N, C-alpha and C positions, 0 to 999 in steps of 0.2 A: 618519231623514232621513239626503241625503246623507252620506260624508266627500269628505275632500279629498282631490287626488290631490297626494304627493306635491311631486313638480315647481311645482307650480300652487302651493302652501302655499313653498314657499324664494321662489318669486318674485315673492308677494302680501308674503313677512319683509319682502325688499331692500328694495319698491319703500315700505311702512311706512318704518322706517331710513332708508332715504333723503329719504321725504321730509319728517323730522325733522329737518335737517339732516346727516344720515352720509355721511361718503363714500363711494363710490357702493365698493368696492375693500369697508370695511371694513360695511358694510353687506349684500350681500355674504358675508363670514365669516361674523358674527351669524348668517348664516341658513341658512346652509347647517349651526351645526355646531347647530343651534336641532332644523335635519331633522331631520339623522343621528341626535340621540339621543332623537327621535318612532321610526328605523329598527330603532335598535337593541332598542329596548326598552324604553324608561328617558322614559316622557316628561312624571314630573316634572323633564326638564332639555330640555323639550319646549317642542313652541310656548304647552303652559301657558303660558312667558316671557314671552311676546310682551307684552300690556297691560299686565306688569312695566312689562318694556325701553320702551317704551312710554312712559308712568306718569312713569319716574325723570325719559326725559329736560325732558321736561313742570316735571316739578318742582328742574327744576337736580340729580340727587344724579346725571344720570347726560354730561357732558360729551362728546357722540361729536363735536366735536372736535380734543378737546382731544390737545397734542400726549404725548409719548412724554417724560420724562429720565430719561439713563443716570446716578445721584449718585456711582456711581461703580463703573471698569473696569478690572481688571487683566485677567489670561492666564488665570486661572483662576474668575476672582469678576466677579460684574455685581451692582448692587442701582442697579430700576429703580423710577420714580413717575409711576407710568397716570395721573395728570395726571385720575381722575376719566372717564375715557374708560372703552371697552369693555370689558368683562373681560377679553372672547373677544383684542382687539385685545393686551391691554397682553400677553399669554400666549402667542400666538403667537410675535410680536417677543420675547420671556425664556426662552423657549426655542431663538426659533432660536439664540442667542446662547450658546447652554448648551448645545448642542448643537454649534456652534461652535470654542468654548471644546472639550469635552472631548475633541474631533477632531485640536484641536491639541495638547493637551497628557492625557491624558485621561481631566482628570473634568476637573467642575467644579459650583459653586453657584452661581446664579443667582432675585434672591426678587423682590418683585415687593409696595410697596406703594399707601396710596389709590388702591388698585382698587376696578374694582368686580363684579359677579359676574362669576364668568370663566366655568361651566356645567363641564358635565362631563368631569373631570379626564381621561379617558382615553385624551381629543381632542391630547392633548401629553405626551405617555407614552407612545404609537401612534411618535404625531414620533420622538419619541428610539429609538425599537425598528427600526422603518421606513430607520435608518441604522447602526444596527449597535452599538448603544449600549442602555442600561441605566438606562430613564428614571425615575426617579421626586417622587412631589409631595405637598404634605401644605401643607391651605389651612387657616384658619378662617374665625370667622366674625363680625370684630366690628360691634356692636346689632344680630347674628339669632342671637340667646341663643334657642334651645331646648328646651335637654336640659337631665335635671337631673346633676348628676352621684351616682354612684350609694349605693344610700341616704340622699339627699333628693329633697324634696323641690314644687322652683323651681327652673325657668329659671337657669343659673349656665353652659355650652358652649351652645356652637353641633356643630353637624352632622361640623364636623369629620372633614373627609374625605382617604384619601388612595390614594395610586397609583401603580400598577408597571409597567412593562413592558418585558418578552425580546426581545429579536429569535430568531429560526427562519429558516424551509426558507418566500420567498415570503409572510413575515411575520407580527408577532407571535410568541414561545408561546405569549405566556400574556400577561395582561391581568389588574392589581386592581387592581378602585375602589371605591370603597366608604368610607359612611358608617359613623365609629366609632360610630356611635348605628343601632342597632335599623334605622333605616329613613331616610332621608332625607327633610328635613318638606315636600318637592317628592310623596313619594308620599303627604302625607296631605296637600294641597292639591290632587291628581285626586282620592282617595275623594272630600271636600267637595263641589268640586265636579260630581259622577258620585254623589249622596246617596249616598251608599257608609258600609258605618261597617266599622273598620279592622278586624282580627284581633288579638284575642288579644297582648296582650308590645307593641306600641305603643308606646304610651303609656300615662300617671297623670294622672290633673288635679289638685285643688293640691292637696287634703289628702292626696296621694299612695295614691285610691282606684285600682288600675284602669280602665282605660276604653276602648273600642268608635267615643264618641259621633267622629265632624268639629269638630263641628259644639264640641263643650267643649272643644277640646285649641285651636280657637280663641277660647271664649270669657273671659267679666270673674268671677272673675281665670284667666287660660288653663291646662293642660295644658301638662304636660312629654318629651316624648320620653323611652325607655329608653336605656341606653348597652347593645352589643352585646355580649354574653355577661359580662356585667356588671359589675366590677369589669375587666377588662381588657379592654373594650372605651369603658373610664372610665382606665384608664391612660394605655391611645392617644393618649385624645383630651385630654387632657391636655399627654402630650408632642403632638402638634400647634401645640395653647395657644404652648407656650414657644417654640420650631422652625417656624413659617408667618406666627404672629403678633409674637411677640416680636422675634423676629432674626429678622425683615421689616424692621424697624421699622411696624408698622403697628397693633405691639398685644394684647395679650392682652385674653380680654374682662372684662367689666368694668359695675358697676351703674352705670348717667343713663339715658340718652335719643339716640341719634345717626342719621351715615349711614352703612350698609351701609359696609360694605368687607371685601372680604376680602385676608386674607394669607400667600401663596403666599410658601414654598420651595423648589425647584427643584435636580434633579442629577442630572449623569447621567456617567455610568461609561463609559467604552470599553476591550471586553471584547478588544479583538485588544493591548493592552498587560498583560493576560492572560495569553490564550491561542491560540492562529488561532479566528478569528470561525468559520470550520467544525467545527473540533471540537467548539465552543463546543457548537452547534447542534445536530447531530451527537449528542453528550452530553442536551441536552435534551433530541431527539428521543428519544432508546432511555430514558430515567425516568419520561419521561409515557408510556411505550405500557405501563410495567410497572402505575406505577401504575392504567392503566387498565383492566388487567387485576382488577385486588380484582369480587370478587362482585357484583350488582348488589342494594343491598338492597331495589329491587322482587321478587328470587325469592321463593320460597316457601319457601325455607331459614327466609328471614325475614319472610313476613307475620307478622303475629302477634307481630313481636318490636321493629319498628321502625315502626309506623304509619304517625311521619309523616316517614321515608324516604322510600316504596313508590312515589311518584310527587316530580318535579321538573319543572313543565312538561314535562309526557314524552313525559321521553324516559330513554333503558331502562336508559343507559349509565353506567357514570363517565365522566366529560368533567374535563375540563383547558377554567376559562375563557383565551379570546381570543374576539377575531370575528370568528370560520370557528366556532364552539363551538352546540353547539343551541340552545344561552342567548339570545346573541345570534342579532335580527331579517337582514331581509337587504335592506342599502340603494340594492334598484333603485329610482330616481327612484318609478317607474309604479304604486307599491305608495299606495296610497291609510292618511293615518293620520286620524281618528276624535280630532277637537274637541270638549270638552266644557267649559262655565264654570262661572262661580260661579252661575246661579240657574237650574245641572242642563240648558240647550239645547245641538241638542250639533245639529255642521254644518259646512256649507265659509260659509256664508254671518255663525255667528257671528266669521271674523276678523273676517273687517270693521271689530265696533268698534272697532277699537280706535283708527278711520280721525276716532271723531268727534272 
């Protein structure tokens, strides 16, 4: 079946959200960031979210016209209440404030509460890096639990991502954005929609046994994602609950049911307050260049010793993660994006279903 061109998908998503009462500029922002996620290779945070967001507007869980309320505002700190508005809109406002405060005072911290799904954290961290700042975010997911604590067999945590972006020449030198679970929940959703099995090690069933069938993960009782790096990812996830959840006023993971919310903490550091930005960029570039001289694990000397590391999506050299790295895809809006929905169908026509 045909795929849909990225710019056409972005225009369609904009029309969908605007048609449901979202201000035009906000609808365009949300659509842009969703499609950018697909173009960067993260389908879990891309167009697959359009039906979810449209459904949330219908149920009243998202109020696309809600104003953002500034609860506290000091030279270096701000606390925002998103009013259940689109998370991307609230997060952009928060990062804009964080950037301005860090530029004026050297550092800043901004929290977001009462905020819906904020999407891919790298988008906001990169905003800071583009201004010569180090941008960092931590986000929890109240009433969106899908991760078992280390050694447990039931959902007690969200995927609790964190992100860091570091400025470099011509763009961010490094961007990290990943869940503290083995994978983001959206990647399980992609597997389910594509009728594919999940790789071993992603999740366990309600009895703590390894599973690969996404239907089992979303079944009753549900399965749970595993933490990344076992106890290490678990410890980081707990920290995100405290920083992104409790500190923001959103709250930490808890029993019961309610409306999904992303609690968020953003921190920005102005490199110039520590050392000249050009010197920082130079040292970063020198360091990364040296790191990348390490022999690739796919070379003959390593074959047989590190079978799981022989190739990484076809990459044949050591890399550093940034928007321009081989792990990132092309942002060209003329590229085509395949769409898969919950019934396994694929193609541009499926996108119009959210309008029904």
